[in-house]
C-alpha positions as CSV (number, residue, x, y, z in Angstrom):
1,X,18.3,28.3,17.5
2,X,16.6,26.1,20.1
3,X,12.8,25.4,20.4
4,X,12.2,27.9,23.1
5,X,13.9,30.7,21.1
6,X,12.0,29.7,18.0
7,X,8.7,29.7,19.8
8,X,9.4,33.0,21.4
9,X,10.3,34.6,18.1
10,X,7.2,33.1,16.5
11,X,4.9,34.6,19.2
12,X,6.6,38.0,19.2
13,X,4.7,39.4,16.1
14,X,1.2,38.2,17.1
15,X,1.7,39.6,20.6
16,X,2.9,42.9,19.2
17,X,-0.1,43.1,16.9
18,X,-2.4,42.3,19.8
19,X,-0.9,45.0,22.0
20,X,-1.2,47.6,19.2
21,X,-4.7,46.4,18.4
22,X,-5.8,46.8,22.0
23,X,-4.1,50.2,22.3
24,X,-5.9,51.4,19.2
25,X,-9.2,50.2,20.5
26,X,-8.7,51.7,24.0
27,X,-7.9,55.1,22.5
28,X,-10.9,54.9,20.0
29,X,-8.6,54.9,17.0
30,X,-10.6,52.0,15.7
31,X,-14.3,51.1,16.0
32,X,-14.6,48.1,18.4
33,X,-18.0,47.2,16.9
34,X,-16.2,46.5,13.6
35,X,-12.7,45.5,15.0
36,X,-13.3,43.5,18.1
37,X,-10.4,44.2,20.5
38,X,-8.3,41.5,22.1
39,X,-9.9,42.1,25.5
40,X,-13.3,41.5,24.0
41,X,-12.1,38.4,22.2
42,X,-10.7,37.0,25.5
43,X,-14.1,37.7,27.1
44,X,-15.8,35.9,24.2
45,X,-13.6,32.9,24.9
46,X,-14.8,32.9,28.5
47,X,-18.5,33.2,27.4
48,X,-18.1,30.5,24.7
49,X,-16.3,28.0,27.0
50,X,-19.0,28.4,29.6
51,X,-21.7,27.7,27.0
52,X,-22.6,24.0,26.6
53,X,-23.8,24.8,23.0
54,X,-20.3,25.8,22.0
55,X,-18.9,22.4,23.1
56,X,-21.8,20.6,21.3
57,X,-20.9,22.6,18.1
58,X,-17.2,21.9,18.4
59,X,-17.9,18.2,19.0
60,X,-20.2,18.0,16.0
61,X,-17.5,19.6,13.8
62,X,-14.8,17.2,15.1
63,X,-16.9,14.1,14.5
64,X,-17.9,15.3,11.1
65,X,-14.2,16.0,10.2
66,X,-13.1,12.6,11.6
67,X,-15.8,10.7,9.6
68,X,-15.2,12.5,6.3
69,X,-11.4,12.4,6.6
70,X,-11.5,8.7,7.5
71,X,-13.6,7.9,4.4
72,X,-11.3,10.0,2.3
73,X,-8.2,8.2,3.5
74,X,-9.8,4.8,3.1
75,X,-10.7,5.7,-0.5
76,X,-7.4,7.5,-1.4
77,X,-4.8,5.0,-0.3
78,X,-6.0,2.0,-2.4
79,X,-6.7,4.2,-5.4
80,X,-3.3,5.7,-5.1
81,X,-1.7,2.3,-5.0
82,X,-3.5,1.1,-8.1
83,X,-2.7,4.2,-10.0
84,X,0.9,4.2,-8.9
85,X,1.4,0.5,-9.8
86,X,-0.4,0.4,-13.1
87,X,0.9,2.5,-15.9
88,X,-2.2,1.7,-18.0
89,X,-4.7,2.7,-15.3
90,X,-2.7,5.8,-14.6
91,X,-2.8,6.8,-18.3
92,X,-6.5,6.2,-18.4
93,X,-7.2,8.5,-15.5
94,X,-4.5,11.0,-16.2
95,X,-6.8,13.7,-17.6
96,X,-9.1,13.4,-14.6
97,X,-6.1,13.6,-12.2
98,X,-4.7,16.6,-13.9
99,X,-8.0,18.4,-13.7
100,X,-8.4,17.5,-10.0
101,X,-5.1,19.2,-9.2
102,X,-6.2,22.6,-10.6
103,X,-10.0,22.7,-9.8
104,X,-10.6,24.2,-6.3
105,X,-12.6,21.7,-4.3
106,X,-15.1,24.3,-3.2
107,X,-16.4,24.3,-6.7
108,X,-17.9,20.9,-5.9
109,X,-20.3,22.4,-3.5
110,X,-23.1,23.1,-6.1
111,X,-22.9,19.7,-7.6
112,X,-22.7,17.9,-4.3
113,X,-25.7,19.9,-3.1
114,X,-27.7,18.5,-6.0
115,X,-26.4,15.0,-6.0
116,X,-26.2,14.3,-2.2
117,X,-28.3,17.1,-0.8
118,X,-27.1,20.1,1.3
119,X,-27.5,18.3,4.6
120,X,-25.1,16.0,6.5
121,X,-24.5,13.5,3.6
122,X,-23.4,16.3,1.3
123,X,-21.1,17.7,4.0
124,X,-19.4,14.3,4.7
125,X,-18.9,13.6,1.0
126,X,-17.4,17.0,0.5
127,X,-15.0,16.5,3.4
128,X,-14.1,13.0,2.1
129,X,-13.3,14.4,-1.3
130,X,-11.1,17.1,0.1
131,X,-9.2,14.5,2.2
132,X,-9.0,11.9,-0.5
133,X,-7.1,13.9,-3.1
134,X,-3.9,14.6,-1.1
135,X,-3.8,11.0,0.0
136,X,-4.3,9.8,-3.5
137,X,-1.5,11.9,-5.0
138,X,0.9,11.3,-2.1
139,X,0.4,7.6,-2.3
140,X,1.1,7.6,-6.1
141,X,4.3,9.5,-5.4
142,X,5.1,7.1,-2.6
143,X,4.9,4.2,-5.0
144,X,7.1,6.0,-7.5
145,X,9.7,6.5,-4.7
146,X,10.3,2.8,-4.2
147,X,13.8,2.1,-5.2
148,X,14.3,0.2,-8.6
149,X,16.4,-2.5,-6.9
150,X,13.5,-3.6,-4.8
151,X,11.3,-3.9,-7.9
152,X,14.0,-6.0,-9.6
153,X,14.2,-8.2,-6.6
154,X,10.4,-8.9,-6.8
155,X,10.8,-10.1,-10.3
156,X,13.7,-12.3,-9.5
157,X,12.1,-14.0,-6.5
158,X,8.7,-14.3,-8.2
159,X,6.9,-13.3,-5.0
160,X,3.1,-13.6,-4.6
161,X,1.2,-10.3,-5.2
162,X,0.0,-10.2,-1.6
163,X,3.6,-10.7,-0.3
164,X,4.8,-8.0,-2.7
165,X,2.2,-5.6,-1.4
166,X,2.9,-6.4,2.2
167,X,6.7,-6.6,2.2
168,X,7.7,-4.2,-0.6
169,X,5.0,-1.8,-1.8
170,X,3.4,-0.7,1.5
171,X,6.7,-0.2,3.4
172,X,8.3,1.6,0.4
173,X,5.3,3.8,-0.2
174,X,4.7,4.4,3.5
175,X,6.4,7.8,3.8
176,X,4.3,9.1,0.9
177,X,1.2,7.6,2.4
178,X,1.9,9.2,5.8
179,X,2.5,12.6,4.1
180,X,-0.9,12.2,2.4
181,X,-2.7,11.3,5.6
182,X,-1.0,14.3,7.2
183,X,-2.4,16.6,4.5
184,X,-5.7,14.8,4.7
185,X,-6.1,15.7,8.3
186,X,-5.5,19.4,7.6
187,X,-7.6,19.5,4.4
188,X,-10.4,17.6,6.1
189,X,-10.5,20.0,8.9
190,X,-10.6,23.0,6.5
191,X,-13.2,21.3,4.4
192,X,-15.3,20.7,7.5
193,X,-15.5,24.4,8.3
194,X,-16.1,25.2,4.6
195,X,-19.0,22.6,4.5
196,X,-20.6,24.2,7.5
197,X,-20.4,27.6,5.7
198,X,-21.6,26.6,2.3
199,X,-24.0,23.7,2.9
200,X,-27.2,23.7,4.9
201,X,-26.9,25.5,8.3
202,X,-26.6,23.1,11.2
203,X,-24.6,22.4,14.4
204,X,-20.9,22.9,14.1
205,X,-18.3,25.6,14.9
206,X,-18.6,26.9,11.3
207,X,-22.4,27.4,11.9
208,X,-21.6,29.1,15.2
209,X,-19.4,31.6,13.4
210,X,-22.1,32.2,10.8
211,X,-24.7,32.8,13.6
212,X,-22.3,35.2,15.4
213,X,-21.8,37.1,12.2
214,X,-25.5,37.5,11.7
215,X,-25.7,39.0,15.2
216,X,-22.6,41.1,14.5
217,X,-20.7,39.5,17.4
218,X,-17.3,39.9,15.9
219,X,-15.5,39.0,19.1
220,X,-17.2,35.6,19.0
221,X,-16.2,35.2,15.3
222,X,-12.5,35.9,16.1
223,X,-12.6,33.7,19.1
224,X,-14.0,30.8,17.1
225,X,-11.4,31.4,14.3
226,X,-8.6,31.1,16.9
227,X,-10.1,27.8,18.1
228,X,-10.2,26.5,14.5
229,X,-6.6,27.5,14.0
230,X,-5.5,25.9,17.3
231,X,-7.2,22.6,16.3
232,X,-5.4,22.7,13.0
233,X,-2.1,23.3,14.7
234,X,-2.7,20.3,17.0
235,X,-3.6,18.1,14.0
236,X,-0.4,19.2,12.3
237,X,1.7,18.4,15.4
238,X,0.0,15.0,15.8
239,X,0.7,14.1,12.2
240,X,4.3,15.2,12.5
241,X,4.7,13.1,15.6
242,X,3.4,10.0,13.8
243,X,5.6,10.5,10.8
244,X,8.7,10.9,13.0
245,X,7.8,7.9,15.1
246,X,7.4,5.8,11.9
247,X,10.7,7.0,10.4
248,X,12.6,6.3,13.7
249,X,11.2,2.7,13.5
250,X,12.4,2.4,10.0
251,X,15.9,3.6,10.9
252,X,15.3,7.1,9.4
253,X,14.6,6.0,5.8
254,X,12.2,4.1,3.7
255,X,12.6,1.0,1.7
């Protein structure tokens, strides 16, 4: 199945739902004050896009997501390398890592609100934490995936640690690291919206949704949800493109 056919098939169900949804709204089978019709949602898009405040909110969310995700990636990669390379350090932190895998990161909100405040600092730390965890675990897996023969070669040649890191560890773990960064982009974006929901109200598309909900503007809520989803899709496509580009440069496989 080619890409056009795949895309067409993927759009078929959402379009069918939209048509049925609009038909139900037009014939008063559903209450449009509670179930905003597709026509109202499209109109909300026009209203939002013409409003400078919408673009300010979206820009604030994107900057917040970029900053928090960047901090998470910067923290997650070196920690993952250390944990992946050192069996003793890994054993020391094993209970914490196991707990981090099963505790939903939204449960950090009350603690972060106390430790860092419920303002911008708390939001950024929350986003960074959400982004750091997938990078951390994927980097550890990337180190584990380095082929044994390369590790043996390091011992035979007695290479300097910096050379080993640059020529063996980073290239070998790069596919795992890239997967982690890919997930960090998505988790960071989701955490950004969550932070704008659960922390102190402020500028951002999450805050815009909360304000629209208070005014019972459900068409605006749905329109903003679609914008959030489209940005997530774009981030996913971007990350896939970077991964494919890197793999092509490596001949389709890692060290």
